[in-house]
C-alpha positions in Angstrom: -52.0 -39.5 -53.2 -54.1 -41.8 -55.4 -51.5 -44.6 -54.9 -51.8 -44.2 -51.2 -55.6 -44.2 -51.2 -55.6 -47.3 -53.4 -53.3 -49.1 -51.0 -55.4 -48.1 -47.9 -58.5 -49.4 -49.7 -56.7 -52.7 -50.5 -56.0 -53.5 -46.8 -58.3 -55.8 -44.9 -57.6 -53.6 -41.9 -57.1 -49.9 -42.2 -58.8 -47.5 -39.8 -58.4 -44.9 -37.1 -60.3 -45.7 -34.0 -60.6 -44.3 -30.5 -59.6 -46.1 -27.3 -59.7 -45.0 -23.7 -56.3 -45.3 -21.9 -56.0 -44.3 -18.3 -59.3 -42.5 -18.7 -58.3 -40.4 -21.7 -59.9 -41.0 -25.1 -57.1 -41.4 -27.7 -57.0 -42.2 -31.4 -54.9 -45.0 -32.8 -54.4 -46.3 -36.4 -54.6 -49.9 -37.3 -53.4 -51.1 -40.7 -52.5 -54.4 -42.3 -52.9 -56.1 -45.6 -54.6 -59.0 -44.0 -56.4 -59.4 -40.7 -54.5 -62.6 -39.9 -51.1 -61.0 -39.9 -49.1 -60.6 -36.7 -49.5 -57.3 -34.9 -46.8 -54.8 -34.1 -47.4 -51.9 -31.7 -45.2 -48.9 -32.5 -44.0 -47.0 -29.4 -42.5 -43.7 -30.6 -39.7 -41.6 -29.1 -39.7 -38.2 -27.4 -41.4 -38.0 -25.1 -43.8 -36.5 -27.5 -42.3 -37.2 -30.9 -44.6 -39.4 -33.0 -42.3 -39.9 -36.0 -41.9 -41.9 -38.1 -44.7 -44.2 -37.2 -47.8 -42.2 -36.2 -51.6 -42.1 -36.6 -51.1 -39.9 -39.7 -49.0 -42.5 -41.5 -51.7 -44.8 -42.9 -50.8 -46.0 -46.4 -47.2 -44.8 -46.4 -45.4 -47.9 -45.0 -46.6 -50.8 -47.3 -43.4 -52.8 -46.7 -44.4 -53.0 -43.0 -48.2 -53.3 -43.4 -47.8 -56.1 -46.0 -46.1 -58.2 -43.3 -47.9 -57.1 -40.1 -50.9 -55.2 -38.7 -49.2 -52.0 -37.6 -50.8 -50.2 -34.7 -49.6 -46.6 -34.3 -50.4 -44.5 -31.2 -49.6 -40.8 -30.9 -49.0 -41.0 -27.2 -51.2 -38.7 -25.1 -49.9 -35.1 -25.5 -48.8 -35.1 -29.2 -50.0 -35.4 -32.8 -53.7 -36.3 -33.1 -53.8 -36.8 -29.3 -52.4 -33.4 -28.3 -53.1 -32.6 -24.7 -51.4 -30.6 -22.0 -49.0 -32.9 -20.2 -48.5 -31.2 -16.9 -46.1 -32.3 -14.1 -48.8 -34.6 -12.6 -47.8 -37.1 -15.3 -45.0 -39.6 -14.7 -43.4 -42.5 -16.6 -45.6 -45.0 -14.9 -48.7 -43.3 -16.4 -47.4 -43.9 -19.9 -46.4 -47.5 -19.0 -50.0 -48.0 -17.8 -51.4 -46.6 -21.0 -49.2 -48.9 -23.0 -50.3 -51.9 -21.1 -54.0 -50.9 -21.5 -53.4 -50.6 -25.2 -51.9 -54.0 -25.3 -55.0 -55.4 -23.6 -57.2 -53.7 -26.2 -55.1 -55.1 -29.1 -55.3 -58.6 -27.7 -59.1 -58.3 -27.3 -59.3 -57.1 -30.9 -56.9 -59.7 -32.3 -56.9 -62.6 -29.8 -55.4 -65.1 -32.2 -52.6 -62.9 -33.7 -49.0 -62.7 -32.5 -48.2 -59.4 -30.8 -44.9 -57.6 -30.9 -43.7 -54.3 -29.6 -41.3 -51.9 -31.4 -40.0 -49.0 -29.3 -37.6 -46.2 -30.1 -35.6 -44.3 -27.5 -38.3 -43.1 -25.0 -40.5 -45.8 -26.5 -38.0 -48.4 -25.4 -38.8 -47.4 -21.8 -42.4 -48.3 -22.4 -41.5 -51.5 -24.3 -39.2 -52.9 -21.7 -41.5 -52.0 -18.8 -44.5 -53.6 -20.6 -42.5 -56.6 -21.6 -41.7 -57.3 -17.9 -45.2 -56.5 -16.7 -47.3 -58.6 -19.1 -45.2 -61.2 -20.9 -48.3 -63.5 -21.2 -49.8 -61.0 -23.7 -46.7 -60.6 -25.9 -44.7 -62.7 -28.3 -41.6 -60.5 -28.5 -40.2 -56.9 -28.5 -37.5 -55.1 -30.3 -36.2 -51.6 -29.7 -33.8 -49.1 -31.3 -31.8 -47.0 -28.8 -32.6 -48.6 -25.5 -32.8 -46.2 -22.5 -31.2 -47.9 -19.5 -29.3 -45.4 -17.4 -27.0 -42.4 -17.5 -28.9 -40.7 -20.3 -26.7 -37.9 -21.6 -24.7 -37.5 -18.4 -22.0 -40.1 -18.9 -18.2 -40.3 -19.5 -18.6 -41.2 -23.1 -20.3 -37.9 -23.9 -17.4 -36.1 -22.3 -14.7 -38.0 -24.2 -16.5 -37.4 -27.5 -15.3 -33.8 -27.3 -11.6 -34.5 -26.6 -10.6 -33.3 -30.0 -13.0 -30.5 -30.5 -12.4 -26.7 -30.0 -11.6 -25.6 -26.5 -14.8 -23.6 -26.2 -16.9 -26.7 -26.9 -14.9 -28.9 -24.6 -15.3 -26.4 -21.8 -19.0 -26.0 -22.3 -19.6 -29.7 -22.2 -17.4 -30.1 -19.2 -19.4 -27.5 -17.3 -22.7 -29.2 -18.3 -21.6 -32.6 -17.2 -20.2 -31.2 -13.9 -23.5 -29.4 -13.3 -25.3 -32.8 -13.7 -29.0 -33.6 -13.9 -29.9 -33.1 -10.2 -30.5 -29.4 -10.2 -33.2 -26.8 -11.2 -35.0 -28.0 -14.3 -34.6 -24.7 -16.1 -30.8 -25.2 -15.9 -31.0 -28.8 -17.0 -33.3 -27.9 -19.9 -30.9 -25.2 -21.1 -27.9 -27.5 -20.7 -29.6 -30.3 -22.6 -30.4 -28.0 -25.5 -26.8 -26.8 -25.7 -25.5 -30.4 -25.4 -27.8 -31.5 -28.2 -26.5 -28.7 -30.4 -22.9 -29.5 -29.7 -23.4 -33.3 -30.1 -25.0 -32.7 -33.5 -22.2 -30.4 -34.7 -19.2 -32.2 -33.4 -20.0 -35.9 -33.1 -21.9 -38.9 -34.6 -23.9 -39.4 -31.4 -27.2 -38.5 -32.9 -26.9 -38.6 -36.6 -24.0 -40.6 -38.0 -22.5 -38.4 -40.7 -21.2 -41.5 -42.6 -24.6 -43.0 -43.1 -27.5 -42.5 -45.5 -30.3 -40.8 -43.6 -33.9 -42.1 -43.4 -36.2 -40.4 -45.9 -37.6 -37.8 -43.5 -38.9 -35.6 -46.4 -41.2 -38.4 -47.6 -42.4 -39.0 -44.0 -43.1 -35.4 -43.3 -45.0 -35.0 -46.6 -46.9 -38.2 -45.8 -48.1 -36.7 -42.5 -48.9 -33.4 -44.1 -51.1 -35.0 -46.7 -52.6 -37.7 -44.3 -56.3 -38.5 -44.7 -56.4 -38.7 -40.8 -54.5 -35.6 -39.7 -55.7 -32.0 -39.6 -53.0 -29.4 -40.0 -53.3 -28.8 -36.3 -52.4 -32.5 -35.7 -49.5 -32.1 -38.0 -48.2 -29.1 -36.1 -48.6 -31.1 -32.8 -46.0 -33.6 -34.0 -43.4 -31.1 -33.0 -45.0 -28.4 -30.9 -47.3 -30.1 -28.5 -48.5 -30.7 -24.9 -45.0 -31.7 -23.7 -43.7 -28.2 -24.0 -44.0 -27.3 -20.4 -43.6 -30.7 -18.8 -40.6 -31.2 -16.5 -41.5 -34.4 -14.6 -40.8 -36.9 -17.4 -37.3 -35.6 -18.2 -36.5 -35.4 -14.5 -37.3 -39.0 -14.2 -35.6 -40.1 -17.4 -32.3 -38.5 -16.5 -32.3 -40.5 -13.2 -33.8 -43.7 -14.4 -32.0 -47.1 -14.2 -33.9 -49.9 -16.1 -30.9 -52.2 -16.3 -32.2 -54.6 -13.6 -35.4 -55.2 -15.8 -33.3 -57.0 -18.5 -32.9 -60.0 -16.2 -36.7 -60.2 -15.7 -37.6 -60.4 -19.4 -39.5 -63.6 -20.2 -40.1 -62.9 -23.9 -37.8 -62.5 -26.9 -36.3 -59.0 -26.6 -33.9 -57.6 -29.1 -31.9 -54.3 -28.6 -30.7 -52.6 -31.8 -28.1 -50.0 -31.0 -26.4 -47.5 -33.2 -22.7 -48.0 -33.4 -21.9 -44.4 -32.4 -24.8 -43.9 -30.0 -23.5 -42.4 -26.7 -26.8 -40.9 -25.7 -28.4 -44.3 -24.9 -24.9 -45.7 -24.7 -24.3 -48.7 -26.9 -21.2 -49.7 -24.8 -23.4 -49.6 -21.7 -26.1 -51.6 -23.5 -23.6 -54.3 -24.6 -22.4 -54.6 -21.0 -25.9 -54.7 -19.6 -27.0 -57.5 -22.0 -23.9 -59.6 -21.2 -24.3 -59.2 -17.4 -28.1 -59.8 -17.3 -27.5 -63.5 -18.2 -30.8 -63.7 -19.9 -31.0 -65.8 -23.1 -34.2 -64.0 -24.0 -32.3 -60.7 -24.4 -30.1 -60.1 -27.4 -28.3 -57.1 -28.9 -27.2 -56.1 -32.3 -25.0 -53.1 -33.1 -26.0 -51.2 -36.3 -22.9 -50.0 -38.2 -22.7 -46.3 -39.2 -25.8 -45.3 -37.1 -26.1 -43.1 -34.1 -29.0 -42.6 -31.7 -31.3 -41.7 -34.6 -31.6 -44.7 -36.9 -30.0 -44.2 -40.3 -31.6 -45.7 -43.4 -29.6 -48.9 -42.6 -30.9 -48.6 -39.0 -34.5 -48.6 -40.2 -33.8 -51.5 -42.5 -32.5 -53.4 -39.4 -35.7 -52.7 -37.5 -37.7 -54.0 -40.4 -35.5 -57.1 -40.8 -35.8 -57.8 -37.1 -39.6 -57.8 -37.3 -39.3 -60.3 -40.2 -37.0 -62.5 -38.2 -39.4 -62.5 -35.3 -42.3 -63.5 -37.6 -40.2 -66.2 -39.3 -39.2 -67.7 -36.1 -42.9 -68.0 -35.0 -44.0 -69.7 -38.2 
């Protein structure tokens, strides 16, 4: 703790501040060793999963904050910004909030380069914002790009070809039921599918890889100078619990056409064994978009959740972006 406090004090920029996004006051953290560093806005996954980069993480990522001013936002409904996300909320609301936050950052740091880093659900926000306001951004990179056919695709079915008959049959029934049915059915099916994918495949966590240090991250949030215990609990159990609108939209979304519209440097990092946000589909989409601004890199021995190597690739991509701008 003393080492963490000392590091926070050594940063020219290290604070939690409130901003109003779409009319809702929300807290963000801003931390960087120097105020002249490029800025990277972290867009976490979920919806509603502010890990690993969250407002409670000040002082625990010096390798990042030595190189960039890191802006973390617990998206409305989770963490320090816990709020009931009812079905009046849609994906466009979170894209709007992202764009308003980008405007705030550019007003606060007008001379600094600004990059986006999105993971999974956060990649929806990153890609949408990159297309909407390229004049405010200098680049974006994502891990596990959501494009289309989330979960409900042929790759998921084939992944169970050599599993016990009961698992194969359950998955077959889930895929045949599809996403266009009563939400309670979809929700139950997704939970079962998640359990089976974790048990029988490398789709989420690649069993051949070294995992990211989640214990260190969780402890860092639990001992955060900015989080109450209630905020810590809202990292997992939060205002998204009863929401159905976001997942209904996500399961039917097709962002593939947006790749052709990207006017900034945009890099997709995809886990080698990711069939949730299908890496095969992403490779095909990048090739077909014919956009030199869009590149893709496959991370060996990583699934949809970034392994330790996956997190290293994210960090290295930021460094490459910064280096190219110097």
